[in-house]
KEFI-936541 format. One record per residue: residue in three letters; x negated, y negated, z of N, C-alpha, C in turn. Coordinates in steps of 0.1 Angstrom, whole numbers, plus 2048, in hexadecimal, padded with zeros to 3 digits. Example, Ala and Ser with C-alpha at 12.3 -4.5 7.8 and 13.67 -1.06 7.14 Angstrom:
// residues 2
ALA77C83984E78582D84E77C82184E
SER78081684777780B84777F80084F
//
This chain:
// residues 330
MET47A7F15034797F950F4727F151A
ASN4677EA5164607E25204697D7525
ARG4717D151D47A7C65204857CB52A
LYS48A7D75274947DE53048F7E253D
ARG4827E653D47C7E954A4797DD552
PHE4757D254B4737C655247F7C055A
ILE48B7C05514987BC55749C7C4562
LYS49B7D156049F7DB56B4977D9578
THR48A7D75774817D45824857C8588
GLY4887BD58048C7B05874987B058F
VAL4A37B75894AF7B95904AE7C159D
LEU4A67CB59D4A37D35A949C7CB5B4
ALA4927C35AF48B7BA5B94947B05BF
ALA49D7AA5B74A67A05BC4B07A65C6
THR4B47B25C34BE7B95CB4B77BC5D9
LEU4AB7C15D94A47C45E54A17B85ED
ALA49D7AD5E649B7A15EC4A779C5F4
GLY4B279D5ED4BF7995F34C27A0600
THR4BF7AD6014C37B560C4B87B4617
GLY4AC7AE6144A27AC61D4987B861D
THR4997C26144907CD6144827C9611
LEU4807BF6074737BC60346C7B560F
SER4747AC61646E7A462146B7AE62C
ALA4737B862D4707C36384627CA635
ALA4617CD6284557D46254487CB626
HIS44A7BE6234407B462443C7B3633
ASP4467B363C4437B064A4417BC653
LYS4417C864D4427D46544367D565E
LYS42A7D165941E7D266141E7C766C
LYS4257BC6694257B167342F7B367E
LYS43B7B967A4467BA6824467C768B
GLN43E7C869543D7D469C43C7D16AC
LYS4427C66AF4417C26BD44B7CA6C6
VAL4477CF6D144F7D86DA4517D16E8
ASN45D7D16EC4607CC6F94597D4704
PRO4527CD70D44A7D57164527DD721
ASN45F7DA7224687E272B46F7ED723
SER46D7EE7164747F870E46D80570D
LYS47581071047181E70D47D825706
PRO47A82D6FC4858336F548D83D6FE
GLY4998406FB4A18497024AE845705
PHE4B884F7074C584B70A4CB856712
PRO4D585471A4DE84971A4D783C71F
LEU4DE83171C4D98257214E581B720
VAL4E48117294EE8057294E57F972B
ILE4E77EF7234DF7E27244E97D7723
SER4E87CD72C4F17C272C4EA7B5730
THR4F17AA72D4EB79C72F4ED79873E
TRP4E47907424E478A74F4E479375B
ASN4E378C7674E27957734EF79C776
HIS4FB79777150879E7745077AB76B
GLY4FD7AD7634FC7B975C4F97C6765
ILE4F37C37704F07CE77A4FD7D677E
PRO5077CF7835137D678751A7DC77A
ALA51A7D476F5207D97635197E675E
ASN50C7E675F5057F275A50A7FE762
GLU50A7FB77050E80777851C80C775
ALA52680377353380876F53380F762
ALA52C80A75952B81174B52481E74C
PHE51A81F75451382C75551B83775C
GLN52283176552B83B76D536840763
ALA53B83875B54483D75053F847748
LEU53284674452B85073C52A85D744
GLN52685B75052386875953086F75C
GLN53B86975B54886F75D54E875750
GLY54687574554A87B73955187172F
GLY55086373355685A72A54E85871D
SER55485271354D84F707545842708
ALA53D83F6FE5358326FE53F8266FE
VAL54A8276F855581D6F855B81B706
ASP55D82670D56282671A55881E723
ALA54B82272254181B72954080C726
ALA5418097195417FB71554C7F371C
GLU5587F871C5637F27225627F1731
LYS55F7FB73755F7FD7465537F374B
GLY5497F374553D7EA74A5417DC74A
VAL5477D67405497C87415577C6749
TRP55F7D074956C7CF7515687CC75F
GLN55D7D27645587CF7725567C0775
ILE5507BA76B54E7AB76C5597A376A
GLU5627A776156F79F7605777A076D
ALA5767AA77457D7AC7815787A478C
ASP56B79F78B56579779556A788796
ALA5727867A05797797A056E76E7A3
LYS5637727A95597677AD5507647A0
ASN55176B79554976978A54F75D782
THR54875278154D74677B54B74576B
SER54775076554575075654B75B74F
VAL552764756558770750566772758
GLY57177575157D77875758476C75C
LEU59076F76459876476859275B772
GLY58775F77858075678257774C77B
GLY57774C76E56E743766571735766
PHE56872C76556A71E76457471B758
PRO57D71175A58770F74F582706744
ASP58B70373A5876F973058A6EB735
ARG58A6E272C58C6D473059A6D1736
GLU5A46D97325B16D87375B46DF743
GLY5AA6E67495AB6ED7565B26FB753
ILE5AF7017475B670E7445AA718740
VAL5AB7237475A172D7445A6736738
THR59E73672D5A173E72259674871F
LEU59A75471C59075F71B58F76570D
ASP58376A70A57F7716FE57877E6FF
ALA57A7886F85737956F957379C6EC
CYS5697A56EB5697AE6DF5627BB6E3
ILE5657C56DB55F7D36DD55D7D86D0
MET5537E16CE54F7E86C154A7F66C4
ASP54D7FF6BB54880D6BD53F8126B2
HIS53A81E6B25318236A953682569C
LEU54382569A54982768D54B81A685
GLY54780F68B5498016855567FB688
ARG55E80369056B7FD6945697F169E
ALA5717E769E5707DC6A757D7D66AB
GLY57E7D16B758A7CA6BC5867BE6C4
SER58E7B46C358A7A76C859779F6CD
VAL5957976D75A078E6DB59A7806DF
CYS5A17766DB59C7696DE5A775F6E3
PHE5A37556EC5AC74C6F15B77516F9
VAL5B475B7025BE7627095BF75D718
GLN5CB75B71C5CD7557295D475F732
GLY5D076073F5D67687495D5776748
ILE5CC77B7405CA78A73E5BD78D746
ALA5BD7957505B27997585A77A0750
HIS5AB7A97475A17B173F5A27AF731
PRO59E7A472B59F7A371C5977AE714
ILE58E7B471A5867BF71458F7CA711
THR5997CD71A5A17D87185AC7D670D
VAL5AF7C970B5B87C67005B07C76F3
ALA5A47C26F359B7C36E759A7D26E3
ARG5987DA6ED5977E86E95A47EE6E3
ALA5AE7EA6E85BB7EE6E35BE7E96D5
VAL5B97DD6D35BA7D86C45B27E16BB
MET5A67E56C059E7ED6B75A37FB6B5
GLU5A98016BF5AD80F6BE5BC8116BA
LYS5C48076BC5D38096BB5D98006B1
THR5D17F76AB5D87EE6A05CF7EF694
PRO5D57EA6895CD7E967D5C47DC67C
HIS5C47D56875BD7C86875AF7C868E
VAL5A87BE68C59C7BC69459D7B169F
MET5A57A769C5A579B6A65B47976A8
LEU5B87956B55C478E6B85C07826C1
VAL5C87776BF5C576B6C65D17656CE
GLY5CD75E6D85D87576E05E475E6E4
LYS5EF7586E25FC75E6E65FE76C6E0
GLY5FA76E6D45FB77B6CE5F37866D5
ALA5E87826DA5DF78C6E15E678E6F0
GLU5EC7846F55F27857025FF78E701
LEU60678C6F66127956F460E7A36F2
TYR6037A56EB5FE7B36E95F97BA6F7
ALA5F37B16FF5EF7B670D5FB7BA714
GLU6057B37146127B771B6177C5715
GLU6157C670861B7D27016137DE705
ILE6067DD7085FE7E970D5FE7EA71C
GLY6067E17236087E37315FF7DB73A
LEU5F97D07355F17C773D5F97BA741
LYS5FA7B874D6027AE7515FC7A0750
GLN60379674C5FD78974A5FE781757
GLU5F377D75D5F377676A5F5767768
LYS5F97607725FA7527715EC74C771
ASN5EA7427685DD73C7665DA733770
LYS5D573877B5D17307875C373078A
LEU5BD72578B5AE72378D5A972879B
SER59F72F79B5997327A85947257AF
PRO5947267BC58F7197C45827137BE
GLU57871C7BC56B7177B756D7117A8
ALA5757177A057771279357E705793
GLU58870479B5906F879C5876EC7A2
LYS57F6EF7AB5766E57B156D6E07A6
ALA5676E979F55D6E57935646DD789
TRP5706E17855786DA77B57B6CC77F
LYS57F6CA78B5836BD7905766B4791
GLU56B6BA79455E6B379455B6AE786
TRP55D6B877D5596B376E5626A9769
LEU56F6A876E57869E76957369076C
LYS56B68F77656768177A55F67A76F
GLU55868276754F67C75C55368174F
LYS55968D74F55D694742551694738
GLN54569873E53A6997355376A8731
TYR5366AB7255346B97215256BA71C
LYS51D6C272450F6C472050B6D2726
PRO50A6DC71C5056E97224F86E8729
ILE4F76EF7344EB6F073C4E46FD73A
ILE4D86FC7374D170A7344D171373F
ASN4D571F73D4D672A7474DF729752
ILE4E871F7514F271F75C4FF728759
GLU50472E76451073676350E74275B
ASN5027477594FF753751504751743
HIS50674473F50B74173251874872E
ASP52174973752F74C73553275872D
THR52A76372F52D76F72852577B72D
ILE52A78772B52279272C52479A720
GLY51779E71A5177A770E5117B4713
LEU5167BF70F5127CC7145117D6708
LEU5067DE7075037E86FE5027F5704
VAL5078006FE50780D7045028176F9
MET4FB8216FE4F782D6F64FA839700
ASP5028436FC50584E7044FA859702
LYS4FC8647094F186E7084EE8746FA
ASN4F78716F14F68766E34F186B6DA
GLY4EF85F6E04EB8536D84F684C6D1
ILE50284F6D550E8486CF50F83A6D6
MET5118306CD5108226D251E81B6D3
ALA51F8116DC52A8096DD5267FD6E3
GLY52D7F16E352A7E56E85377DD6EC
SER5357D36F55407CB6FA53B7BE6FD
CYS5447B46FE5417A670154D79F707
THR54C79871155779271755378571E
THR55C77A71E55876E723564765726
SER56275B72F56C750730568744729
GLY55D74572155973A71955172F721
LEU54C72671954571B71F54E712729
ALA54971073455070773E5546FA738
PHE5616F57395656E87355646E6726
LYS5656F171F5666F17105746E970C
MET5746E66FF5816E16FA58B6EC6F9
HIS5976E86FD5A26F36FC5A46F96EE
GLY5A37066EE5A470D6E15967116DC
ARG58C70C6E257E7116DD57B7206E0
VAL5767266D55727346D65637346D2
GLY55B73C6D954C73D6D754974A6CF
ASP53E74E6D15397596C953D7676CF
SER5407676DC5427746E354C77D6DD
PRO5587796D75617836D255F7846C3
ILE55577E6BD55377F6AE54978A6AB
ILE54E7936A354679E69E53B79A695
GLY52F79D69852379869151C78C697
ALA5237856A151E77A6A751A77E6B5
GLY5257806BE5217846CC51E7936CD
LEU52279C6C35207AA6C45207B06B6
PHE5187BA6B55187C26A95127CF6AA
ILE5187DA6A55147E86A75137EE699
ASP5087F46965077FD68A50080968E
GLN50881568F5038216954F682668D
GLU4F58236804EA8286784DD82067C
ILE4DE8146824D380A6844D1807693
GLY4DB8016984DA7FD6A64E57F26AB
ALA4E37EB6B44ED7E26BA4E77D66C0
ALA4EF7CB6C14EA7BF6C74F67B76CD
THR4F27AF6D64FC7A56DD4F57996E1
CYS4FC78E6E14F77816E44FD77B6F0
THR4F77716F64FC7687004F775B6FF
GLY4FE7517034F974370250373A6FC
LEU4FE72F6F65077266EF50C72A6E3
GLY51972F6E351F7376D85207316CB
GLU5207236CA52171D6BD51471F6B5
THR5097206BC4FC7236B54FB7316B0
VAL50273A6B75027486B350B74B6A8
LEU5177436A852074469E51A73F690
ARG51273569150D72F68450273967E
THR4FD7426864F374B6804F675A680
LEU50175D68750576B6884FA77368D
ALA4F576F6994E877469E4E87836A1
SER4F37896A64F37986A94F179F69C
HIS4F879B6924F87A16854EA7A067F
VAL4E47946804D679267C4CC79C682
ALA4CE79D68F4C57A76964C67B6691
VAL4D27BA68F4D47C768A4CF7C967C
GLU4D17BF6744CC7C06664BD7BF666
CYS4B77B866F4A87B86704A37C7674
MET4AA7CD67D4A67DB6804A87E4674
ARG4B27E166C4B47E96604A87E8657
ASN4A27DC6574967DA64E4897DD655
GLY4897E566047D7EA6654787E2672
TYR47E7D867647A7D168247D7D968F
THR4747D76984767DC6A54837D56AC
PRO4897DA6B64937D26BD48E7C56C2
GLN4817C56C747C7B86CC47A7AE6C1
ASP4747B26B74727A96AB4807A46A5
ALA4897AE6A54967AA6A149D79E6A9
CYS49C7A06B54A17956BF49A7886BC
GLU48C7896BB48577D6BA4887766AC
GLU48A77E6A148E77869549C771695
ALA4A577869D4B277169E4B17646A5
ILE4A97646B04A87576B64A174C6AE
ARG4967506A748F74769E499741693
ARG4A374968E4AC7436854B573868C
ILE4B973B6994C17326A14B97256A2
ILE4AD7266A64A471A6A94A271369B
LYS4A071969149E7136834AA70B680
LYS4B670F6824C270767F4C66FD688
HIS4C06FC6934C56F369E4B96EA6A3
GLU4B96DE6A04AE6D66A44AE6D46B4
ASN4BA6D56BA4BC6D26C84BA6DF6D0
TYR4B36E96CB4B26F66D24AD6F56E0
LYS4A56EA6E34A06E96F04AC6E66FB
ASP4B76E26F54C26DF6FE4CC6EA701
PHE4CA6F66FC4D37016FF4CC70E6FF
GLN4D27187054CC7267064D472F6FE
VAL4CD7396F84D37456F14CA7516F5
GLY4D075B6F94C97686FB4CF7736F3
ILE4C677D6EF4CC7886E84C67956EC
LEU4CD7A06EB4C87AD6EE4CA7B66E1
ALA4C27BF6DF4C37C86D44BF7D66D8
VAL4C47E16D24C17EF6D44C07F66C7
ASN4B67FF6C54B78066B94BB8156BC
THR4BB81D6B24C082B6B34B78346BC
LYS4AB82F6BF4A28376C84A48346D6
GLY4AC8296D94AE8256E74A481B6EA
GLU49B8156E149380A6E449B7FD6E4
HIS4967F46EC49E7E76ED4957DB6EB
GLY49C7D06E74947C36E749D7B96EE
ALA4977AF6F349D7A26FA4957966F8
TYR49D78B6F549677E6F349F7736F5
GLY49A7686FA4A175C6FD49A7506F5
ILE4A17456F549B7386F04927336FB
HIS49873370849172E71348E73971E
LYS48673572648373D73349073D73A
GLY4947497414A074A7494A9754745
PHE4A87597394B27647344AD77173B
ASN4B67787424B37857474BE78F742
TYR4BA79C7444C37A773F4C17B3748
ALA4CC7BB7494CB7C77514CA7D3748
LEU4C27DD74B4C07E97434C27F574C
HIS4CC7FE7494CD80A7504C9816747
GLN4BD81C74A4B78267414AD82E749
HIS4AC83A7474A284374D4A484275C
GLY4B08437604B384376F4B1836777
LYS4AF82B7704AD81F7784B6814771
ASN4BC80A77A4C37FF7764BC7F277A
THR4B57EC7714AB7E27744AF7D576D
LEU4AC7CA7744AE7BC76E4A07B8769
PHE49E7B375D4937AF7574937A0753
ASP48979975348978C74D48478D73E
SER48B78873648878872747D77F723
SER47678271946C77971347476E70C
TYR46E76470847475970246C7516F9
TYR4727496F046B7406E64637366EF
ASN4567346EA44E72B6F14497206E7
GLY4537186E245070F6D84537006DC
//
């Protein structure tokens, strides 16, 4: 009996260690950092960068008009996709090395359903296509021509892929040297990620981007990848990332943050842990930026970046405010 009890205890311990439960118990007293801008409560909308202010307004208006959390998640980033002057989201974004704008987007709801589109050309609102993939197909992701054909099927017209004057000028300037080097905090890092909680605490999230400026043709970053650029778990919370997508893809940072909250971390500590993992895996972390947002079921939030300069917009308790995130100081 002692031997059986020993084996049973050992197996249980190994299982708990694998899920992180033991580490959570060990760190419970240490992991209690709270974002100074965070107060519990919902409804709320939180999104990355300063273009999050108009996105939050559109999302909150959707909620006030009786829309669902998914409606708000779509309408919020839809606002930024429609801004022709935005050089990092939508058809006004800077192109890839071939002078072609390619778009990525994803959306996720409180039931765990998700939709995503990648490498889409000429579609003004890829987030709407992503939502249709989630709600009207048996799939999670459509890419390239297939996503464009489906966009036409649901009534979205494909536009001619023509660069905006600003994007064309930047691309031609880049062609002179053809040097690719991400610049920290420039262009809002090519994405908007947005998290929503309605008045009942129901969650949803969205993420949309034109990708890194002057990327290789065919490159897809973290924004449309569930678990990387966005992750929702109604029982625990939600997270979204922005920044150099390859680093987020290698760590699945949004999923990491949600799993940290599952193990008892505050949203702030969850964000900081996700960033620490990125830094640990990338010796060149001083050369790029990543920012992350997280929300738990109480409506508390966290925000963290590798470097100074990551900001986020929070619409909660009657105010829509832009905050500077804390950051790693290593």
